[in-house]
C-alpha beads as a LAMMPS data file, in Angstrom:
LAMMPS data file: protein, C-alpha beads

284 atoms
283 bonds

1 atom types
1 bond types

-500.0 500.0 xlo xhi
-500.0 500.0 ylo yhi
-500.0 500.0 zlo zhi

Masses

1 110.0

Atoms # bond

1 1 1 66.191 -18.230 -265.265
2 1 1 66.536 -18.614 -269.008
3 1 1 64.234 -17.223 -271.633
4 1 1 63.017 -19.961 -273.932
5 1 1 62.633 -17.438 -276.714
6 1 1 66.343 -16.776 -276.690
7 1 1 68.201 -19.204 -278.880
8 1 1 71.900 -19.691 -279.366
9 1 1 73.354 -17.961 -282.410
10 1 1 73.668 -20.198 -285.431
11 1 1 77.187 -21.297 -286.196
12 1 1 78.434 -21.152 -289.773
13 1 1 81.113 -23.398 -291.118
14 1 1 83.443 -22.295 -293.863
15 1 1 83.808 -24.994 -296.484
16 1 1 87.321 -26.376 -296.748
17 1 1 89.258 -24.997 -299.647
18 1 1 91.342 -27.142 -301.944
19 1 1 95.004 -26.600 -301.156
20 1 1 96.459 -29.182 -303.498
21 1 1 98.047 -28.544 -306.922
22 1 1 95.852 -27.144 -309.678
23 1 1 97.561 -29.339 -312.272
24 1 1 98.032 -33.057 -311.760
25 1 1 101.128 -33.536 -313.928
26 1 1 101.287 -37.281 -313.444
27 1 1 97.855 -37.555 -315.100
28 1 1 98.942 -35.160 -317.865
29 1 1 102.067 -37.154 -318.679
30 1 1 100.175 -40.436 -318.490
31 1 1 97.702 -39.179 -321.081
32 1 1 100.485 -37.665 -323.193
33 1 1 102.459 -40.908 -323.353
34 1 1 99.307 -42.821 -324.219
35 1 1 98.483 -40.351 -327.007
36 1 1 102.057 -40.451 -328.302
37 1 1 102.150 -44.238 -328.374
38 1 1 98.847 -44.458 -330.233
39 1 1 100.034 -41.804 -332.691
40 1 1 103.154 -43.832 -333.499
41 1 1 101.094 -46.971 -334.059
42 1 1 98.596 -45.178 -336.311
43 1 1 101.332 -43.432 -338.303
44 1 1 103.120 -46.736 -338.925
45 1 1 99.824 -48.371 -339.879
46 1 1 99.037 -45.507 -342.270
47 1 1 102.507 -45.806 -343.823
48 1 1 101.926 -49.509 -344.362
49 1 1 98.645 -48.795 -346.158
50 1 1 100.363 -46.106 -348.217
51 1 1 103.198 -48.357 -349.333
52 1 1 100.667 -51.009 -350.267
53 1 1 98.695 -48.554 -352.413
54 1 1 101.730 -47.093 -354.198
55 1 1 103.387 -48.593 -357.248
56 1 1 106.802 -47.955 -358.864
57 1 1 105.224 -48.275 -362.302
58 1 1 103.483 -45.347 -363.976
59 1 1 99.707 -45.719 -364.153
60 1 1 99.534 -48.381 -361.441
61 1 1 98.321 -47.857 -357.899
62 1 1 96.721 -44.738 -356.492
63 1 1 97.482 -41.337 -357.949
64 1 1 99.548 -38.762 -356.065
65 1 1 96.443 -36.625 -355.484
66 1 1 94.503 -39.538 -354.009
67 1 1 97.407 -40.481 -351.763
68 1 1 97.675 -36.873 -350.547
69 1 1 93.955 -36.703 -349.697
70 1 1 94.060 -40.068 -347.904
71 1 1 97.149 -38.936 -345.990
72 1 1 95.405 -35.781 -344.771
73 1 1 92.286 -37.715 -343.734
74 1 1 94.400 -40.300 -341.907
75 1 1 96.345 -37.531 -340.179
76 1 1 93.124 -35.969 -338.876
77 1 1 91.813 -39.379 -337.775
78 1 1 95.087 -40.073 -335.968
79 1 1 94.905 -36.794 -334.083
80 1 1 91.279 -37.345 -333.090
81 1 1 91.718 -40.929 -331.932
82 1 1 94.979 -40.349 -330.040
83 1 1 93.704 -37.117 -328.475
84 1 1 90.509 -38.776 -327.255
85 1 1 92.501 -41.546 -325.597
86 1 1 95.088 -39.222 -324.069
87 1 1 92.578 -36.661 -322.839
88 1 1 90.297 -39.286 -321.342
89 1 1 93.161 -40.918 -319.459
90 1 1 94.324 -37.540 -318.122
91 1 1 90.823 -36.668 -316.901
92 1 1 90.113 -40.095 -315.456
93 1 1 93.394 -40.405 -313.519
94 1 1 93.703 -36.868 -312.079
95 1 1 93.128 -36.116 -308.407
96 1 1 89.672 -35.120 -307.278
97 1 1 89.222 -31.436 -306.459
98 1 1 86.927 -30.106 -303.713
99 1 1 86.085 -26.971 -305.653
100 1 1 83.210 -25.453 -307.625
101 1 1 81.902 -27.457 -310.567
102 1 1 82.749 -24.692 -313.033
103 1 1 86.356 -24.697 -311.860
104 1 1 86.458 -28.482 -312.190
105 1 1 85.286 -28.136 -315.788
106 1 1 87.978 -25.563 -316.491
107 1 1 90.774 -27.611 -314.914
108 1 1 89.729 -30.761 -316.725
109 1 1 89.830 -28.819 -319.990
110 1 1 93.310 -27.553 -319.129
111 1 1 94.458 -31.110 -318.342
112 1 1 93.251 -32.300 -321.726
113 1 1 94.907 -29.381 -323.512
114 1 1 98.207 -29.908 -321.688
115 1 1 98.092 -33.608 -322.488
116 1 1 97.723 -32.783 -326.171
117 1 1 100.476 -30.147 -325.985
118 1 1 102.987 -32.438 -324.262
119 1 1 102.278 -35.301 -326.669
120 1 1 102.618 -32.964 -329.667
121 1 1 105.923 -31.596 -328.360
122 1 1 107.309 -35.104 -327.937
123 1 1 106.190 -36.167 -331.406
124 1 1 107.572 -33.070 -333.140
125 1 1 110.890 -33.396 -331.321
126 1 1 111.175 -37.021 -332.415
127 1 1 110.223 -36.126 -336.004
128 1 1 112.778 -33.290 -336.108
129 1 1 115.553 -35.579 -334.891
130 1 1 114.613 -38.247 -337.435
131 1 1 114.265 -35.880 -340.361
132 1 1 117.399 -33.858 -339.795
133 1 1 116.120 -31.000 -341.959
134 1 1 116.386 -30.309 -345.704
135 1 1 116.546 -27.536 -348.289
136 1 1 114.919 -26.640 -351.578
137 1 1 116.019 -24.331 -354.378
138 1 1 119.260 -24.725 -356.309
139 1 1 120.298 -27.685 -354.179
140 1 1 117.120 -29.534 -355.144
141 1 1 117.707 -28.736 -358.814
142 1 1 121.262 -30.058 -358.562
143 1 1 120.038 -33.210 -356.824
144 1 1 117.522 -33.795 -359.611
145 1 1 120.322 -33.453 -362.163
146 1 1 122.608 -36.032 -360.550
147 1 1 120.070 -38.386 -358.989
148 1 1 119.479 -41.614 -360.855
149 1 1 116.259 -43.586 -360.658
150 1 1 116.185 -47.364 -360.417
151 1 1 117.853 -48.692 -363.557
152 1 1 117.918 -45.240 -365.210
153 1 1 121.094 -43.092 -365.361
154 1 1 121.021 -39.545 -364.035
155 1 1 120.028 -36.811 -366.544
156 1 1 123.519 -35.278 -366.384
157 1 1 125.081 -38.656 -367.190
158 1 1 122.820 -39.123 -370.212
159 1 1 123.769 -35.682 -371.536
160 1 1 127.475 -36.411 -371.102
161 1 1 127.068 -39.794 -372.829
162 1 1 125.665 -38.102 -375.911
163 1 1 128.399 -35.485 -375.925
164 1 1 131.231 -38.037 -375.880
165 1 1 129.676 -40.777 -377.966
166 1 1 132.603 -42.175 -379.979
167 1 1 132.689 -45.928 -380.643
168 1 1 136.334 -45.958 -381.753
169 1 1 137.770 -43.722 -379.020
170 1 1 140.017 -44.823 -376.157
171 1 1 137.790 -45.656 -373.144
172 1 1 140.358 -44.394 -370.599
173 1 1 140.758 -41.091 -372.424
174 1 1 136.994 -40.641 -372.614
175 1 1 136.542 -41.547 -368.950
176 1 1 138.912 -38.771 -367.865
177 1 1 137.198 -36.245 -370.122
178 1 1 133.742 -37.327 -369.035
179 1 1 134.452 -36.687 -365.354
180 1 1 135.240 -33.027 -365.953
181 1 1 132.438 -32.624 -368.489
182 1 1 129.948 -34.245 -366.136
183 1 1 130.795 -31.726 -363.415
184 1 1 130.368 -28.974 -366.001
185 1 1 126.937 -30.279 -367.028
186 1 1 125.736 -30.508 -363.432
187 1 1 126.891 -26.943 -362.748
188 1 1 125.255 -25.695 -365.949
189 1 1 121.937 -27.294 -364.993
190 1 1 121.982 -25.900 -361.453
191 1 1 123.251 -22.415 -362.341
192 1 1 123.141 -21.540 -366.066
193 1 1 124.407 -18.025 -365.352
194 1 1 127.746 -19.462 -364.234
195 1 1 128.493 -20.826 -367.720
196 1 1 130.607 -18.400 -369.737
197 1 1 131.350 -18.269 -373.450
198 1 1 134.832 -19.594 -372.707
199 1 1 133.315 -22.594 -370.914
200 1 1 131.144 -23.371 -373.898
201 1 1 134.040 -22.974 -376.344
202 1 1 136.175 -25.294 -374.229
203 1 1 133.441 -27.926 -374.230
204 1 1 133.128 -27.762 -378.030
205 1 1 136.886 -28.150 -378.486
206 1 1 137.119 -30.962 -375.927
207 1 1 134.276 -32.935 -377.520
208 1 1 135.784 -32.497 -380.989
209 1 1 139.223 -33.596 -379.788
210 1 1 138.146 -36.549 -377.636
211 1 1 135.687 -37.999 -380.125
212 1 1 137.629 -37.181 -383.315
213 1 1 134.733 -35.366 -384.953
214 1 1 134.516 -32.025 -386.696
215 1 1 134.044 -28.755 -384.836
216 1 1 130.676 -28.188 -386.477
217 1 1 129.412 -31.585 -385.344
218 1 1 130.820 -30.966 -381.865
219 1 1 129.064 -27.577 -381.784
220 1 1 125.793 -29.305 -382.730
221 1 1 126.257 -31.805 -379.896
222 1 1 126.947 -29.035 -377.385
223 1 1 123.928 -27.078 -378.624
224 1 1 121.745 -30.158 -378.179
225 1 1 123.264 -30.725 -374.729
226 1 1 122.391 -27.196 -373.586
227 1 1 118.845 -27.632 -374.881
228 1 1 118.537 -30.827 -372.843
229 1 1 119.977 -29.034 -369.811
230 1 1 117.217 -26.443 -370.078
231 1 1 114.632 -29.239 -370.175
232 1 1 116.125 -30.992 -367.151
233 1 1 116.270 -27.687 -365.250
234 1 1 112.630 -26.897 -366.033
235 1 1 111.501 -30.358 -364.974
236 1 1 113.527 -30.158 -361.758
237 1 1 112.058 -26.767 -360.903
238 1 1 108.563 -28.074 -361.572
239 1 1 109.216 -30.959 -359.206
240 1 1 110.477 -28.540 -356.573
241 1 1 107.413 -26.309 -357.006
242 1 1 105.095 -29.308 -356.733
243 1 1 106.914 -30.474 -353.629
244 1 1 106.674 -26.985 -352.130
245 1 1 102.929 -26.812 -352.837
246 1 1 102.405 -30.281 -351.389
247 1 1 104.413 -29.334 -348.295
248 1 1 102.322 -26.191 -347.795
249 1 1 99.079 -28.179 -348.107
250 1 1 100.351 -30.791 -345.681
251 1 1 101.412 -28.094 -343.216
252 1 1 97.957 -26.491 -343.295
253 1 1 96.278 -29.872 -342.888
254 1 1 98.607 -30.716 -339.991
255 1 1 97.774 -27.436 -338.239
256 1 1 94.045 -28.076 -338.723
257 1 1 94.360 -31.629 -337.433
258 1 1 96.262 -30.428 -334.381
259 1 1 93.636 -27.816 -333.590
260 1 1 90.986 -30.530 -333.782
261 1 1 93.149 -32.728 -331.568
262 1 1 93.478 -29.975 -328.945
263 1 1 89.704 -29.502 -328.780
264 1 1 88.998 -33.232 -328.695
265 1 1 91.583 -33.842 -325.952
266 1 1 90.046 -31.129 -323.764
267 1 1 86.533 -32.511 -324.251
268 1 1 87.692 -36.065 -323.543
269 1 1 89.421 -34.950 -320.330
270 1 1 86.215 -33.269 -319.139
271 1 1 84.253 -36.445 -319.901
272 1 1 86.819 -38.646 -318.152
273 1 1 86.934 -36.396 -315.090
274 1 1 83.157 -36.337 -314.742
275 1 1 82.999 -40.121 -315.000
276 1 1 85.629 -40.468 -312.279
277 1 1 83.869 -38.040 -309.927
278 1 1 80.506 -39.667 -310.635
279 1 1 81.828 -43.127 -309.785
280 1 1 83.300 -41.878 -306.511
281 1 1 80.006 -40.199 -305.595
282 1 1 78.122 -43.445 -306.151
283 1 1 80.606 -45.370 -304.005
284 1 1 80.298 -42.980 -301.042

Bonds

1 1 1 2
2 1 2 3
3 1 3 4
4 1 4 5
5 1 5 6
6 1 6 7
7 1 7 8
8 1 8 9
9 1 9 10
10 1 10 11
11 1 11 12
12 1 12 13
13 1 13 14
14 1 14 15
15 1 15 16
16 1 16 17
17 1 17 18
18 1 18 19
19 1 19 20
20 1 20 21
21 1 21 22
22 1 22 23
23 1 23 24
24 1 24 25
25 1 25 26
26 1 26 27
27 1 27 28
28 1 28 29
29 1 29 30
30 1 30 31
31 1 31 32
32 1 32 33
33 1 33 34
34 1 34 35
35 1 35 36
36 1 36 37
37 1 37 38
38 1 38 39
39 1 39 40
40 1 40 41
41 1 41 42
42 1 42 43
43 1 43 44
44 1 44 45
45 1 45 46
46 1 46 47
47 1 47 48
48 1 48 49
49 1 49 50
50 1 50 51
51 1 51 52
52 1 52 53
53 1 53 54
54 1 54 55
55 1 55 56
56 1 56 57
57 1 57 58
58 1 58 59
59 1 59 60
60 1 60 61
61 1 61 62
62 1 62 63
63 1 63 64
64 1 64 65
65 1 65 66
66 1 66 67
67 1 67 68
68 1 68 69
69 1 69 70
70 1 70 71
71 1 71 72
72 1 72 73
73 1 73 74
74 1 74 75
75 1 75 76
76 1 76 77
77 1 77 78
78 1 78 79
79 1 79 80
80 1 80 81
81 1 81 82
82 1 82 83
83 1 83 84
84 1 84 85
85 1 85 86
86 1 86 87
87 1 87 88
88 1 88 89
89 1 89 90
90 1 90 91
91 1 91 92
92 1 92 93
93 1 93 94
94 1 94 95
95 1 95 96
96 1 96 97
97 1 97 98
98 1 98 99
99 1 99 100
100 1 100 101
101 1 101 102
102 1 102 103
103 1 103 104
104 1 104 105
105 1 105 106
106 1 106 107
107 1 107 108
108 1 108 109
109 1 109 110
110 1 110 111
111 1 111 112
112 1 112 113
113 1 113 114
114 1 114 115
115 1 115 116
116 1 116 117
117 1 117 118
118 1 118 119
119 1 119 120
120 1 120 121
121 1 121 122
122 1 122 123
123 1 123 124
124 1 124 125
125 1 125 126
126 1 126 127
127 1 127 128
128 1 128 129
129 1 129 130
130 1 130 131
131 1 131 132
132 1 132 133
133 1 133 134
134 1 134 135
135 1 135 136
136 1 136 137
137 1 137 138
138 1 138 139
139 1 139 140
140 1 140 141
141 1 141 142
142 1 142 143
143 1 143 144
144 1 144 145
145 1 145 146
146 1 146 147
147 1 147 148
148 1 148 149
149 1 149 150
150 1 150 151
151 1 151 152
152 1 152 153
153 1 153 154
154 1 154 155
155 1 155 156
156 1 156 157
157 1 157 158
158 1 158 159
159 1 159 160
160 1 160 161
161 1 161 162
162 1 162 163
163 1 163 164
164 1 164 165
165 1 165 166
166 1 166 167
167 1 167 168
168 1 168 169
169 1 169 170
170 1 170 171
171 1 171 172
172 1 172 173
173 1 173 174
174 1 174 175
175 1 175 176
176 1 176 177
177 1 177 178
178 1 178 179
179 1 179 180
180 1 180 181
181 1 181 182
182 1 182 183
183 1 183 184
184 1 184 185
185 1 185 186
186 1 186 187
187 1 187 188
188 1 188 189
189 1 189 190
190 1 190 191
191 1 191 192
192 1 192 193
193 1 193 194
194 1 194 195
195 1 195 196
196 1 196 197
197 1 197 198
198 1 198 199
199 1 199 200
200 1 200 201
201 1 201 202
202 1 202 203
203 1 203 204
204 1 204 205
205 1 205 206
206 1 206 207
207 1 207 208
208 1 208 209
209 1 209 210
210 1 210 211
211 1 211 212
212 1 212 213
213 1 213 214
214 1 214 215
215 1 215 216
216 1 216 217
217 1 217 218
218 1 218 219
219 1 219 220
220 1 220 221
221 1 221 222
222 1 222 223
223 1 223 224
224 1 224 225
225 1 225 226
226 1 226 227
227 1 227 228
228 1 228 229
229 1 229 230
230 1 230 231
231 1 231 232
232 1 232 233
233 1 233 234
234 1 234 235
235 1 235 236
236 1 236 237
237 1 237 238
238 1 238 239
239 1 239 240
240 1 240 241
241 1 241 242
242 1 242 243
243 1 243 244
244 1 244 245
245 1 245 246
246 1 246 247
247 1 247 248
248 1 248 249
249 1 249 250
250 1 250 251
251 1 251 252
252 1 252 253
253 1 253 254
254 1 254 255
255 1 255 256
256 1 256 257
257 1 257 258
258 1 258 259
259 1 259 260
260 1 260 261
261 1 261 262
262 1 262 263
263 1 263 264
264 1 264 265
265 1 265 266
266 1 266 267
267 1 267 268
268 1 268 269
269 1 269 270
270 1 270 271
271 1 271 272
272 1 272 273
273 1 273 274
274 1 274 275
275 1 275 276
276 1 276 277
277 1 277 278
278 1 278 279
279 1 279 280
280 1 280 281
281 1 281 282
282 1 282 283
283 1 283 284
């Protein structure tokens, strides 16, 4: 005889735990490649706009300051747009997890962040290979001394021309002398401390001999040449300082844009993951 008041003990079922991977790398790489491809397209498009706005003639086109501001804004826009696309794709294509909603939110955020990180690593590696590196300082000053603009001789060449200006002199004799003097001028511009009194005396004597002028006139030419060297050196250093300041500003703007991109990619992955889970729930 059974007692109706006695009931069977209730059975409890333990919910199944997710045993799959916490990171869906295929979704991460899919989003990263999408973000990288969009970044390349936007960078090329921005370069095209920049070349169209620039002008080789002074006073024409946009100023350097305006171009710098537009470049920074475009860089931030590129990061935002590419990060949204990459993060959304990573969140939308990842596997569905049978875990707590808070953990889903966290993992989606991680997927977006990893997508941004992988895309950034690819882009920086490609940029480093393309750039090949560079250096500032004395090398930049030397480059400014020997670099000629379109249709304009290099500053060192102009200085040497004025030193050895002699209409009646033998061209071959002057050409040989100019080669050595030109190397001297470039060295004097890059490193004035390396020029000794003997170097200066030799230059005076060589100019006087090659051009058949008096020592006093040759001394005046050399004095004028050294004054022009100081001007070229100062201008080159100013260009280097401006380039250094612009590089620092661009670096800060790049870091800010990347931080924005990381946040946007994480948010987009969360949005994409929720849309995917919501669609599956409606189909069940």
